[in-house]
C-alpha positions in Angstrom: 2.4 31.3 9.4 1.9 29.4 6.0 4.4 31.9 4.3 7.0 31.7 7.0 7.1 28.0 7.4 7.0 27.6 3.6 10.0 29.8 3.0 11.8 28.0 5.8 11.1 24.6 4.3 12.5 25.7 0.7 15.6 27.6 1.8 16.8 25.4 4.4 19.0 22.3 4.2 17.7 19.2 6.2 20.1 16.9 5.2 22.1 17.0 8.5 19.6 16.9 10.9 18.1 14.0 12.8 14.9 12.3 13.7 14.7 10.4 17.3 12.4 7.6 17.1 10.4 6.8 19.9 10.9 2.9 20.5 8.2 2.6 23.2 5.4 3.5 21.0 2.7 1.2 20.7 0.6 0.3 17.9 -3.0 0.8 17.6 -5.0 -0.9 14.8 -8.6 -0.9 14.4 -10.5 -3.2 12.4 -12.6 -2.3 9.2 -16.3 -2.6 9.9 -17.5 -6.0 9.0 -20.4 -4.7 7.0 -18.0 -3.0 4.3 -16.5 -5.5 1.9 -12.9 -4.8 0.7 -10.1 -6.4 -0.9 -7.6 -7.9 1.5 -4.8 -4.9 2.1 -1.3 -5.5 1.5 0.9 -6.1 4.7 1.2 -2.4 6.0 4.6 -0.9 7.2 4.2 0.9 10.7 5.8 4.2 10.6 7.6 3.6 13.8 8.7 0.5 12.7 10.5 2.1 9.3 12.0 4.7 11.3 13.7 2.1 13.5 14.9 0.1 10.6 16.3 3.2 9.1 18.2 4.5 12.4 21.8 4.4 12.6 24.1 3.1 15.6 23.1 6.3 17.4 19.2 5.4 17.2 18.7 8.5 14.8 17.9 8.9 11.3 18.3 11.9 8.9 15.6 14.0 7.9 16.7 13.5 4.2 14.9 10.3 4.7 11.8 12.2 4.6 9.8 13.3 1.4 7.3 16.1 1.5 4.1 15.6 -0.8 1.8 18.3 0.3 0.7 20.6 2.9 -2.3 19.4 4.9 -3.1 22.4 6.8 -1.8 25.1 9.3 -2.6 26.0 12.9 -1.7 28.7 15.3 1.9 27.7 15.8 2.9 25.4 12.7 1.6 23.8 9.5 1.2 20.1 8.9 2.6 18.4 5.8 1.8 15.1 4.5 5.3 13.2 4.2 6.7 10.1 3.0 9.7 8.1 5.0 11.9 6.9 1.8 13.7 3.7 1.6 11.2 1.4 3.2 11.4 -1.2 0.5 8.9 -3.4 -1.3 7.4 -0.4 -3.3 5.0 0.6 -0.4 4.9 4.0 0.9 4.9 4.9 4.4 3.1 8.4 5.3 3.3 10.3 8.5 2.1 13.8 9.2 4.5 16.3 9.9 3.9 19.4 12.0 6.4 22.0 11.1 7.1 24.7 13.8 9.5 27.7 13.2 11.6 28.4 16.3 12.1 32.3 15.8 8.4 32.6 15.4 7.6 30.8 18.5 10.1 32.6 20.4 8.9 36.0 19.0 5.3 35.3 20.0 6.3 33.6 23.4 4.6 30.3 22.3 7.7 28.1 22.6 6.3 26.6 25.7 3.2 25.7 24.0 5.3 23.6 21.4 7.2 22.0 24.3 4.0 21.3 26.2 2.5 19.6 23.0 5.7 17.5 22.4 5.6 16.3 26.0 1.9 15.2 25.8 2.3 13.2 22.5 5.3 11.4 24.2 2.7 10.5 27.0 -0.1 9.0 25.0 -1.2 5.3 24.4 -4.5 5.4 23.3 -6.8 4.3 20.2 -8.4 8.0 19.5 -5.2 9.9 20.0 -2.0 10.4 17.9 1.2 8.4 17.9 4.6 10.4 17.9 6.7 8.6 15.8 9.6 10.7 16.3 10.9 14.4 16.1 13.4 16.5 14.1 14.8 19.9 14.6 17.6 22.2 13.5 18.6 25.9 14.2 15.3 27.3 12.6 12.4 24.4 12.7 11.1 21.9 14.9 9.1 18.9 13.3 6.8 16.5 15.0 6.3 13.1 13.2 2.6 11.9 13.9 -0.1 9.6 12.4 -1.5 10.6 9.1 -5.6 10.5 8.9 -7.1 10.3 5.4 -10.5 11.2 6.2 -9.7 14.5 6.9 -11.7 16.5 9.7 -15.2 16.5 11.3 -15.5 20.4 10.3 -14.9 19.2 6.7 -17.0 16.2 6.8 -20.0 18.3 8.4 -19.8 20.6 5.6 -20.5 17.6 3.2 -23.8 16.4 5.0 -27.1 17.3 4.2 -27.9 20.6 5.4 -24.3 20.6 6.9 -25.5 18.6 10.2 -24.7 15.3 11.1 -27.6 12.8 11.9 -28.2 11.8 15.6 -26.6 8.3 15.4 -23.5 9.7 13.7 -23.1 12.3 16.7 -23.8 9.9 19.3 -20.7 7.8 17.8 -18.5 10.6 17.7 -19.1 11.9 21.2 -18.7 8.7 22.8 -15.2 8.1 21.3 -14.6 11.9 22.7 -16.0 11.3 26.0 -13.3 8.1 26.6 -10.6 10.3 25.0 -11.0 13.4 27.2 -11.4 10.9 30.3 -8.3 9.4 29.2 -6.5 12.8 28.9 -7.8 13.9 32.3 -6.4 10.5 34.0 -3.1 11.4 32.8 -3.4 15.0 34.2 -4.0 16.8 30.8 -6.9 19.2 30.0 -7.4 19.4 26.7 -9.3 23.0 26.2 -9.7 23.3 22.3 -11.9 20.8 21.3 -13.8 21.6 18.1 -14.6 19.7 14.9 -11.2 20.8 13.4 -9.0 19.3 15.6 -11.2 16.0 15.7 -9.5 13.8 12.7 -11.0 10.7 10.9 -8.8 7.8 10.4 -8.9 5.4 7.4 -11.0 2.9 9.5 -13.6 6.0 10.3 -12.9 6.1 14.1 -11.4 9.4 15.4 -8.2 11.0 16.2 -8.1 14.0 18.4 -5.1 16.0 17.7 -3.4 19.6 18.4 -2.2 19.9 21.9 -0.6 23.1 22.0 -3.4 24.7 23.8 -3.6 21.8 26.5 -2.8 22.4 30.3 -0.5 19.8 31.6 -0.2 18.9 35.5 3.2 19.6 36.8 2.9 17.2 39.5 4.8 14.6 37.9 2.4 12.1 38.8 -1.1 10.8 37.7 -4.1 12.2 39.6 -5.4 9.9 42.5 -8.2 7.6 41.4 -11.0 7.2 43.6 -14.5 5.3 43.8 -17.2 7.6 44.4 -21.1 7.4 45.3 -23.1 7.9 42.1 -26.4 6.4 40.6 -24.6 3.5 38.9 -27.2 1.0 39.5 -29.5 2.7 36.8 -26.7 2.3 34.3 -26.6 -1.3 35.0 -30.4 -2.2 34.7 -30.3 -0.6 31.1 -28.0 -3.5 30.0 -25.9 -0.7 27.9 -22.3 -2.2 28.9 -21.1 -5.8 28.8 -17.6 -6.3 29.7 -15.2 -8.8 31.9 -13.5 -5.7 33.3 -15.1 -4.8 37.0 -15.8 -1.4 35.9 -18.4 -1.7 33.6 -18.0 1.8 31.7 -14.2 0.8 31.1 -12.5 1.3 27.7 -9.0 2.6 28.0 -8.8 4.1 31.2 -9.7 1.4 33.5 -6.8 0.7 36.1 -5.6 -2.2 34.0 -5.6 -0.3 30.8 -3.2 2.6 31.6 -0.1 2.7 30.0 1.7 5.6 31.7 4.9 5.4 33.1 5.0 5.5 36.9 1.1 4.1 36.9 -1.6 5.3 38.9 -2.3 5.5 42.4 -5.8 3.8 43.4 -7.7 4.3 46.5 -9.2 1.1 47.0 -12.5 0.5 49.1 -12.1 -2.2 51.8 -13.3 -5.2 49.0 -11.7 -4.7 45.8 -13.1 -7.8 44.0 -16.0 -5.7 42.7 -17.6 -2.5 42.9 -20.8 -2.3 44.8 -23.7 -0.7 43.1 -23.9 3.1 43.5 -20.3 3.2 43.3 -17.9 5.0 40.3 -14.4 4.7 39.2 -13.1 8.3 39.0 -9.7 9.4 38.0 -9.7 12.8 36.7 -7.9 16.0 37.7 -10.9 18.2 39.1 -8.4 20.4 41.4 -5.8 21.4 38.5 -6.8 25.1 37.9 -5.5 27.5 35.4 -6.0 31.5 34.9 -5.2 31.4 31.5 -7.6 32.8 28.3 -7.1 29.9 25.6 -9.3 28.5 23.3 -11.4 29.1 20.2 -13.9 32.1 21.0 -17.2 30.1 20.4 -16.0 27.3 22.4 -14.6 29.1 25.3 -16.3 28.3 28.6 -17.9 31.1 30.8 -15.1 30.8 33.5 -12.5 31.1 30.8 -14.1 34.1 29.2 -14.7 35.8 32.9 -11.0 34.8 34.0 -12.1 33.5 37.0 -10.1 30.5 36.4 -10.7 27.0 35.2 -10.1 23.5 35.5 -11.1 19.8 33.8 -14.8 21.0 33.7 -14.2 23.4 30.6 -13.4 20.0 28.4 -17.2 19.0 29.2 -18.5 22.5 27.9 -16.5 22.2 24.7 -17.9 18.7 24.3 -21.4 20.3 24.8 -20.5 23.0 22.1 -19.3 20.4 19.8 -22.1 18.0 20.1 -24.6 21.0 19.3 -22.6 22.2 16.4 -22.8 18.7 14.8 -26.5 18.3 15.1 -27.5 21.9 14.3 -24.8 22.9 12.1 -23.9 25.9 14.1 -22.2 27.0 17.7 -24.8 27.8 20.3 -23.6 31.4 21.4 -22.4 32.8 18.1 -22.6 36.6 17.8 -22.1 38.9 14.8 -18.4 39.4 16.2 -15.9 38.0 18.9 -17.0 40.4 21.4 -20.5 39.8 21.2 -19.9 36.0 21.3 -17.9 36.3 24.4 -21.0 38.3 26.0 -23.4 35.7 24.8 -21.5 32.9 26.4 -21.8 34.7 29.9 -25.2 36.2 29.6 -27.3 34.3 27.1 -29.5 31.4 27.6 -29.2 28.1 26.0 -31.7 28.0 22.9 -32.5 25.2 20.2 -33.5 25.8 16.8 -37.0 24.8 16.5 -36.5 24.0 12.6 -34.2 21.1 13.6 -35.3 18.0 14.8 -33.3 16.6 17.5 -34.5 14.1 20.3 -35.2 15.4 23.7 -32.3 13.0 25.4 -29.7 15.0 23.2 -31.0 18.3 23.9 -30.9 17.3 27.6 -27.3 16.3 27.4 -26.3 19.3 25.8 -27.9 21.5 28.4 -26.4 19.5 31.3 -22.9 20.3 29.6 -23.6 23.8 28.9 -24.4 24.8 32.4 -22.4 28.3 33.0 -21.6 27.5 36.5 -18.9 24.7 36.2 -19.5 23.3 39.4 -23.3 22.2 38.5 -21.9 21.4 34.8 -22.4 17.7 33.8 -19.0 15.9 34.4 -17.6 18.6 37.1 -17.5 16.2 39.8 -17.5 12.5 38.5 -16.0 13.4 34.8 -16.7 10.9 32.2 -18.5 8.5 34.3 -21.7 11.0 34.6 -21.9 11.2 30.8 -21.7 7.5 30.2 -24.7 7.0 32.2 -26.7 9.7 30.2 -29.7 8.4 28.3 -28.2 9.7 25.0 -25.6 7.1 25.1 -28.0 4.3 25.8 -26.7 1.4 23.6 -23.2 2.1 23.7 -20.7 -0.6 24.8 -18.0 1.8 26.2 -15.7 -1.3 26.2 -15.9 -2.0 22.6 -15.9 1.2 21.0 -13.0 0.3 18.8 -15.3 -2.5 17.6 -18.3 -0.6 16.7 -18.9 0.4 12.7 -18.4 4.0 12.1 -21.0 6.3 10.5 -18.5 7.2 7.6 -15.2 5.6 6.4 -13.3 7.2 4.0 -12.3 6.1 0.6 -8.9 4.4 0.2 -6.5 7.0 0.0 -3.9 7.2 -2.8 -0.9 9.0 -2.5 -0.4 9.0 -6.3 -2.9 11.4 -6.5 -1.2 13.9 -4.2 1.3 16.5 -5.7 4.8 15.2 -4.9 6.6 18.2 -3.1 10.1 16.3 -3.1 12.7 16.1 -0.5 12.2 18.4 2.7 15.7 19.6 1.7 15.1 20.5 -2.0 14.1 23.7 -3.1 10.8 22.6 -4.3 8.8 21.8 -1.0 5.7 22.2 -1.1 4.2 25.7 -0.5 0.8 25.6 -1.5 -2.1 24.8 1.0 -4.7 22.3 0.5 -8.3 22.0 1.9 -7.9 18.7 3.7 -7.7 19.2 7.6 
């Protein structure tokens, strides 16, 4: 995949191709932790704004306005490059991550629909822990998606740099909490992610996460949001803990409360007779628990039992993968890994969950993992009330769900300098980058 895409970048003239800006994209900016003293940054240029300023009367800009810097990584259907938007003025460099996909390869491997789904999902997103799609470009050979560049790499590489290649529990709680609200938001939009793993969780410059890579995701074809509803649940217990404080009537709200959603067409709400507040024992739930698929997709060590068995799966697979994700961050390995892929799949179906005794992990963390890694999806934590069930779990005590973006991250990457990266030249040049770097 890397060689094919690199060769296409070397030999293809992009000068006549266009990029379509998305004028409706919203800007999110998370403040740096107050505990870290840094000099005031120079005024930043938003990539979306830069694209709009360069756009002609037809609302398009040429791909010749993009300069490739280096390859960041590669996936199943494309490679990601760090690229610069030229002619921004003021001596400031505006960077984007450009995912480049080869059309003939997509068609030959019957994966064009995956690229189409990823683009459609990116166009829907408006959330602080999810990427912005600034624009896209294509010609006869290639498709290119321009999204936000994350200077902190991914959690897989970051875990490798930790003592014993494991995160401490407060760090895991921080990353897991941000993923809970991210998956909740996706489910509200009718999207099942299906490929959660540390490699797909990037770290922004402010230390908060960005979940990326949606080519394996399942998107609802219903054309509207799932129906939100109020259900009975042990909500009073969470309120007594005093772990949440917000002016919203939904005490667990971050970006997925009724007033926070930004999807066209809105979301349908089944309100109780008295809508001014939620009575004790009620939870707000809006997830596509009935969305089903028979596809065999995902990363082997993270596959849910219902995917392996082929019995069909729904949104509960995302909570299974979250359990594997938390286990890996705490223990440095996945729970059902075998000597090969076949034995790994067999372990997922038949082997019980075990926790390494040599690693000290709290009982609440083990209890959360055990609840998420229940092999029967109907009994799995989150299968009926989704993220609401996870937010009540004792492992997340102390988390203010409404103010996650304001919490101090466990790790903030050093300021990124593009001057330290090799300049690959224009996308239309023969010298576009062809060497992969270990970044994410």
